[in-house]
PyMOL commands that place a pseudoatom at each C-alpha (Angstrom):
pseudoatom trace, name=CA, resn=MET, resi=1, chain=A, elem=C, hetatm=0, pos=[0.000, 0.000, 0.000]
pseudoatom trace, name=CA, resn=GLN, resi=2, chain=A, elem=C, hetatm=0, pos=[1.401, 3.396, -0.972]
pseudoatom trace, name=CA, resn=HIS, resi=3, chain=A, elem=C, hetatm=0, pos=[0.858, 6.458, 1.175]
pseudoatom trace, name=CA, resn=GLU, resi=4, chain=A, elem=C, hetatm=0, pos=[0.536, 9.839, -0.458]
pseudoatom trace, name=CA, resn=HIS, resi=5, chain=A, elem=C, hetatm=0, pos=[2.616, 12.604, 1.079]
pseudoatom trace, name=CA, resn=HIS, resi=6, chain=A, elem=C, hetatm=0, pos=[0.398, 15.397, 2.356]
pseudoatom trace, name=CA, resn=SER, resi=7, chain=A, elem=C, hetatm=0, pos=[2.332, 17.974, 0.332]
pseudoatom trace, name=CA, resn=ALA, resi=8, chain=A, elem=C, hetatm=0, pos=[2.188, 15.993, -2.913]
pseudoatom trace, name=CA, resn=ARG, resi=9, chain=A, elem=C, hetatm=0, pos=[-1.216, 17.278, -3.965]
pseudoatom trace, name=CA, resn=PRO, resi=10, chain=A, elem=C, hetatm=0, pos=[-2.484, 20.839, -4.436]
pseudoatom trace, name=CA, resn=HIS, resi=11, chain=A, elem=C, hetatm=0, pos=[-4.603, 22.119, -1.537]
pseudoatom trace, name=CA, resn=PRO, resi=12, chain=A, elem=C, hetatm=0, pos=[-7.628, 24.043, -2.855]
pseudoatom trace, name=CA, resn=GLU, resi=13, chain=A, elem=C, hetatm=0, pos=[-9.497, 23.870, 0.450]
pseudoatom trace, name=CA, resn=PHE, resi=14, chain=A, elem=C, hetatm=0, pos=[-9.920, 26.867, 2.741]
pseudoatom trace, name=CA, resn=VAL, resi=15, chain=A, elem=C, hetatm=0, pos=[-7.617, 27.315, 5.727]
pseudoatom trace, name=CA, resn=VAL, resi=16, chain=A, elem=C, hetatm=0, pos=[-9.338, 27.875, 9.068]
pseudoatom trace, name=CA, resn=LEU, resi=17, chain=A, elem=C, hetatm=0, pos=[-7.261, 30.093, 11.338]
pseudoatom trace, name=CA, resn=GLU, resi=18, chain=A, elem=C, hetatm=0, pos=[-7.306, 30.275, 15.107]
pseudoatom trace, name=CA, resn=ILE, resi=19, chain=A, elem=C, hetatm=0, pos=[-6.906, 33.994, 15.797]
pseudoatom trace, name=CA, resn=GLY, resi=20, chain=A, elem=C, hetatm=0, pos=[-8.389, 36.298, 18.399]
pseudoatom trace, name=CA, resn=GLU, resi=21, chain=A, elem=C, hetatm=0, pos=[-7.564, 38.864, 21.052]
pseudoatom trace, name=CA, resn=ASP, resi=22, chain=A, elem=C, hetatm=0, pos=[-3.988, 37.774, 21.750]
pseudoatom trace, name=CA, resn=LEU, resi=23, chain=A, elem=C, hetatm=0, pos=[-3.645, 35.147, 18.998]
pseudoatom trace, name=CA, resn=GLY, resi=24, chain=A, elem=C, hetatm=0, pos=[-2.506, 35.924, 15.472]
pseudoatom trace, name=CA, resn=ALA, resi=25, chain=A, elem=C, hetatm=0, pos=[-1.372, 34.038, 12.393]
pseudoatom trace, name=CA, resn=LEU, resi=26, chain=A, elem=C, hetatm=0, pos=[1.376, 34.102, 9.777]
pseudoatom trace, name=CA, resn=VAL, resi=27, chain=A, elem=C, hetatm=0, pos=[1.061, 33.202, 6.115]
pseudoatom trace, name=CA, resn=LEU, resi=28, chain=A, elem=C, hetatm=0, pos=[4.551, 32.552, 4.778]
pseudoatom trace, name=CA, resn=HIS, resi=29, chain=A, elem=C, hetatm=0, pos=[4.776, 32.756, 0.980]
pseudoatom trace, name=CA, resn=THR, resi=30, chain=A, elem=C, hetatm=0, pos=[7.641, 30.838, -0.633]
pseudoatom trace, name=CA, resn=ASP, resi=31, chain=A, elem=C, hetatm=0, pos=[8.901, 29.864, -4.053]
pseudoatom trace, name=CA, resn=GLY, resi=32, chain=A, elem=C, hetatm=0, pos=[7.919, 26.510, -5.536]
pseudoatom trace, name=CA, resn=GLU, resi=33, chain=A, elem=C, hetatm=0, pos=[11.361, 25.082, -4.765]
pseudoatom trace, name=CA, resn=MET, resi=34, chain=A, elem=C, hetatm=0, pos=[10.379, 24.987, -1.073]
pseudoatom trace, name=CA, resn=HIS, resi=35, chain=A, elem=C, hetatm=0, pos=[7.287, 22.860, -1.734]
pseudoatom trace, name=CA, resn=GLY, resi=36, chain=A, elem=C, hetatm=0, pos=[7.158, 20.063, 0.841]
pseudoatom trace, name=CA, resn=LEU, resi=37, chain=A, elem=C, hetatm=0, pos=[9.779, 21.527, 3.202]
pseudoatom trace, name=CA, resn=GLU, resi=38, chain=A, elem=C, hetatm=0, pos=[8.997, 21.914, 6.873]
pseudoatom trace, name=CA, resn=ILE, resi=39, chain=A, elem=C, hetatm=0, pos=[9.406, 25.412, 8.259]
pseudoatom trace, name=CA, resn=GLU, resi=40, chain=A, elem=C, hetatm=0, pos=[9.657, 25.762, 12.019]
pseudoatom trace, name=CA, resn=ILE, resi=41, chain=A, elem=C, hetatm=0, pos=[8.683, 28.726, 14.176]
pseudoatom trace, name=CA, resn=SER, resi=42, chain=A, elem=C, hetatm=0, pos=[9.634, 29.587, 17.745]
pseudoatom trace, name=CA, resn=PRO, resi=43, chain=A, elem=C, hetatm=0, pos=[8.950, 32.530, 20.028]
pseudoatom trace, name=CA, resn=THR, resi=44, chain=A, elem=C, hetatm=0, pos=[11.908, 34.909, 20.215]
pseudoatom trace, name=CA, resn=GLY, resi=45, chain=A, elem=C, hetatm=0, pos=[14.333, 33.709, 22.886]
pseudoatom trace, name=CA, resn=GLU, resi=46, chain=A, elem=C, hetatm=0, pos=[12.834, 30.195, 22.947]
pseudoatom trace, name=CA, resn=ASP, resi=47, chain=A, elem=C, hetatm=0, pos=[14.788, 28.531, 20.142]
pseudoatom trace, name=CA, resn=ASP, resi=48, chain=A, elem=C, hetatm=0, pos=[14.036, 25.031, 21.460]
pseudoatom trace, name=CA, resn=ASN, resi=49, chain=A, elem=C, hetatm=0, pos=[10.264, 25.667, 21.630]
pseudoatom trace, name=CA, resn=ARG, resi=50, chain=A, elem=C, hetatm=0, pos=[9.474, 25.108, 17.945]
pseudoatom trace, name=CA, resn=THR, resi=51, chain=A, elem=C, hetatm=0, pos=[6.447, 23.978, 16.002]
pseudoatom trace, name=CA, resn=HIS, resi=52, chain=A, elem=C, hetatm=0, pos=[6.416, 23.293, 12.288]
pseudoatom trace, name=CA, resn=LYS, resi=53, chain=A, elem=C, hetatm=0, pos=[4.289, 23.529, 9.182]
pseudoatom trace, name=CA, resn=GLU, resi=54, chain=A, elem=C, hetatm=0, pos=[4.857, 22.114, 5.731]
pseudoatom trace, name=CA, resn=VAL, resi=55, chain=A, elem=C, hetatm=0, pos=[5.030, 24.331, 2.648]
pseudoatom trace, name=CA, resn=LEU, resi=56, chain=A, elem=C, hetatm=0, pos=[1.980, 23.343, 0.616]
pseudoatom trace, name=CA, resn=GLU, resi=57, chain=A, elem=C, hetatm=0, pos=[0.782, 24.193, -2.849]
pseudoatom trace, name=CA, resn=ARG, resi=58, chain=A, elem=C, hetatm=0, pos=[-2.439, 26.147, -2.619]
pseudoatom trace, name=CA, resn=ARG, resi=59, chain=A, elem=C, hetatm=0, pos=[-4.432, 27.060, -5.707]
pseudoatom trace, name=CA, resn=GLY, resi=60, chain=A, elem=C, hetatm=0, pos=[-6.579, 30.113, -6.130]
pseudoatom trace, name=CA, resn=GLY, resi=61, chain=A, elem=C, hetatm=0, pos=[-7.365, 32.501, -8.914]
pseudoatom trace, name=CA, resn=GLY, resi=62, chain=A, elem=C, hetatm=0, pos=[-5.961, 30.084, -11.478]
pseudoatom trace, name=CA, resn=ARG, resi=63, chain=A, elem=C, hetatm=0, pos=[-2.441, 30.086, -10.060]
pseudoatom trace, name=CA, resn=ALA, resi=64, chain=A, elem=C, hetatm=0, pos=[-0.342, 28.184, -7.544]
pseudoatom trace, name=CA, resn=ASP, resi=65, chain=A, elem=C, hetatm=0, pos=[0.948, 29.749, -4.347]
pseudoatom trace, name=CA, resn=PHE, resi=66, chain=A, elem=C, hetatm=0, pos=[3.321, 27.905, -2.023]
pseudoatom trace, name=CA, resn=THR, resi=67, chain=A, elem=C, hetatm=0, pos=[2.689, 28.710, 1.626]
pseudoatom trace, name=CA, resn=ALA, resi=68, chain=A, elem=C, hetatm=0, pos=[3.193, 27.598, 5.196]
pseudoatom trace, name=CA, resn=VAL, resi=69, chain=A, elem=C, hetatm=0, pos=[0.368, 28.811, 7.432]
pseudoatom trace, name=CA, resn=PHE, resi=70, chain=A, elem=C, hetatm=0, pos=[0.926, 29.231, 11.167]
pseudoatom trace, name=CA, resn=ASP, resi=71, chain=A, elem=C, hetatm=0, pos=[-2.028, 30.112, 13.374]
pseudoatom trace, name=CA, resn=GLY, resi=72, chain=A, elem=C, hetatm=0, pos=[-2.729, 30.261, 17.085]
pseudoatom trace, name=CA, resn=LEU, resi=73, chain=A, elem=C, hetatm=0, pos=[0.438, 32.312, 17.650]
pseudoatom trace, name=CA, resn=ARG, resi=74, chain=A, elem=C, hetatm=0, pos=[0.545, 34.480, 20.766]
pseudoatom trace, name=CA, resn=ALA, resi=75, chain=A, elem=C, hetatm=0, pos=[1.209, 38.145, 19.981]
pseudoatom trace, name=CA, resn=GLY, resi=76, chain=A, elem=C, hetatm=0, pos=[4.958, 38.796, 19.989]
pseudoatom trace, name=CA, resn=THR, resi=77, chain=A, elem=C, hetatm=0, pos=[8.005, 38.143, 17.845]
pseudoatom trace, name=CA, resn=TYR, resi=78, chain=A, elem=C, hetatm=0, pos=[9.160, 34.864, 16.355]
pseudoatom trace, name=CA, resn=THR, resi=79, chain=A, elem=C, hetatm=0, pos=[12.062, 33.135, 14.613]
pseudoatom trace, name=CA, resn=LEU, resi=80, chain=A, elem=C, hetatm=0, pos=[11.589, 31.072, 11.441]
pseudoatom trace, name=CA, resn=TRP, resi=81, chain=A, elem=C, hetatm=0, pos=[13.784, 28.008, 10.931]
pseudoatom trace, name=CA, resn=CYS, resi=82, chain=A, elem=C, hetatm=0, pos=[14.558, 25.856, 7.897]
pseudoatom trace, name=CA, resn=LYS, resi=83, chain=A, elem=C, hetatm=0, pos=[16.692, 22.724, 8.089]
pseudoatom trace, name=CA, resn=ASP, resi=84, chain=A, elem=C, hetatm=0, pos=[17.581, 23.574, 11.716]
pseudoatom trace, name=CA, resn=VAL, resi=85, chain=A, elem=C, hetatm=0, pos=[18.963, 27.009, 10.763]
pseudoatom trace, name=CA, resn=ALA, resi=86, chain=A, elem=C, hetatm=0, pos=[17.451, 30.251, 12.079]
pseudoatom trace, name=CA, resn=CYS, resi=87, chain=A, elem=C, hetatm=0, pos=[16.693, 32.051, 8.815]
pseudoatom trace, name=CA, resn=VAL, resi=88, chain=A, elem=C, hetatm=0, pos=[14.453, 34.957, 9.836]
pseudoatom trace, name=CA, resn=ARG, resi=89, chain=A, elem=C, hetatm=0, pos=[14.250, 36.570, 13.261]
pseudoatom trace, name=CA, resn=ASN, resi=90, chain=A, elem=C, hetatm=0, pos=[11.900, 39.118, 14.825]
pseudoatom trace, name=CA, resn=VAL, resi=91, chain=A, elem=C, hetatm=0, pos=[8.790, 38.261, 12.799]
pseudoatom trace, name=CA, resn=ALA, resi=92, chain=A, elem=C, hetatm=0, pos=[6.059, 40.332, 14.470]
pseudoatom trace, name=CA, resn=ILE, resi=93, chain=A, elem=C, hetatm=0, pos=[2.682, 38.769, 15.166]
pseudoatom trace, name=CA, resn=SER, resi=94, chain=A, elem=C, hetatm=0, pos=[-0.248, 40.854, 16.439]
pseudoatom trace, name=CA, resn=GLY, resi=95, chain=A, elem=C, hetatm=0, pos=[-3.320, 39.473, 18.158]
pseudoatom trace, name=CA, resn=GLY, resi=96, chain=A, elem=C, hetatm=0, pos=[-6.395, 39.225, 15.957]
pseudoatom trace, name=CA, resn=LYS, resi=97, chain=A, elem=C, hetatm=0, pos=[-4.415, 39.774, 12.751]
pseudoatom trace, name=CA, resn=VAL, resi=98, chain=A, elem=C, hetatm=0, pos=[-2.856, 37.744, 9.948]
pseudoatom trace, name=CA, resn=ALA, resi=99, chain=A, elem=C, hetatm=0, pos=[0.707, 38.723, 9.065]
pseudoatom trace, name=CA, resn=GLU, resi=100, chain=A, elem=C, hetatm=0, pos=[2.065, 37.868, 5.617]
pseudoatom trace, name=CA, resn=LEU, resi=101, chain=A, elem=C, hetatm=0, pos=[5.722, 37.416, 4.760]
pseudoatom trace, name=CA, resn=ARG, resi=102, chain=A, elem=C, hetatm=0, pos=[7.548, 36.483, 1.567]
pseudoatom trace, name=CA, resn=TRP, resi=103, chain=A, elem=C, hetatm=0, pos=[10.382, 34.065, 2.401]
pseudoatom trace, name=CA, resn=SER, resi=104, chain=A, elem=C, hetatm=0, pos=[12.750, 35.354, -0.300]
pseudoatom trace, name=CA, resn=ASP, resi=105, chain=A, elem=C, hetatm=0, pos=[12.362, 38.987, 0.828]
pseudoatom trace, name=CA, resn=ALA, resi=106, chain=A, elem=C, hetatm=0, pos=[12.763, 38.142, 4.525]
pseudoatom trace, name=CA, resn=THR, resi=107, chain=A, elem=C, hetatm=0, pos=[15.829, 35.935, 4.090]
pseudoatom trace, name=CA, resn=ALA, resi=108, chain=A, elem=C, hetatm=0, pos=[17.452, 38.497, 1.763]
pseudoatom trace, name=CA, resn=ALA, resi=109, chain=A, elem=C, hetatm=0, pos=[16.897, 41.231, 4.376]
pseudoatom trace, name=CA, resn=THR, resi=110, chain=A, elem=C, hetatm=0, pos=[18.348, 38.986, 7.098]
pseudoatom trace, name=CA, resn=HIS, resi=111, chain=A, elem=C, hetatm=0, pos=[21.400, 38.264, 4.956]
pseudoatom trace, name=CA, resn=ARG, resi=112, chain=A, elem=C, hetatm=0, pos=[21.936, 41.983, 4.210]
pseudoatom trace, name=CA, resn=SER, resi=113, chain=A, elem=C, hetatm=0, pos=[21.722, 42.915, 7.902]
pseudoatom trace, name=CA, resn=SER, resi=114, chain=A, elem=C, hetatm=0, pos=[24.266, 40.268, 8.904]
pseudoatom trace, name=CA, resn=VAL, resi=115, chain=A, elem=C, hetatm=0, pos=[26.885, 41.377, 6.362]
for i in range(1, 115): cmd.bond("trace and resi %d" % i, "trace and resi %d" % (i + 1))
show_as sticks, trace
zoom trace
């Protein structure tokens, strides 16, 4: 019996987000090359307290978008990890809101600031 990987198929279904007074969400947009990768997130200063989401192909408006969607995040700042490397720090999450971030822009800005 073969098992299909969750990321192998496009995901046209809606995403239900847990957000509210002190809970927010992050939609991380990536390039197609990151499809299927796990991205981890941790509160700033708590590098070992990580959760992860897989980059999935989502279809809408006749095009593909590759995203990892994190919800139920307490308001504050976070670090994004890929392959056990901290790639983006100080991602701000506000309660009751959905933040959006493009991976390529965020990692380029991080690289520029560390040079």
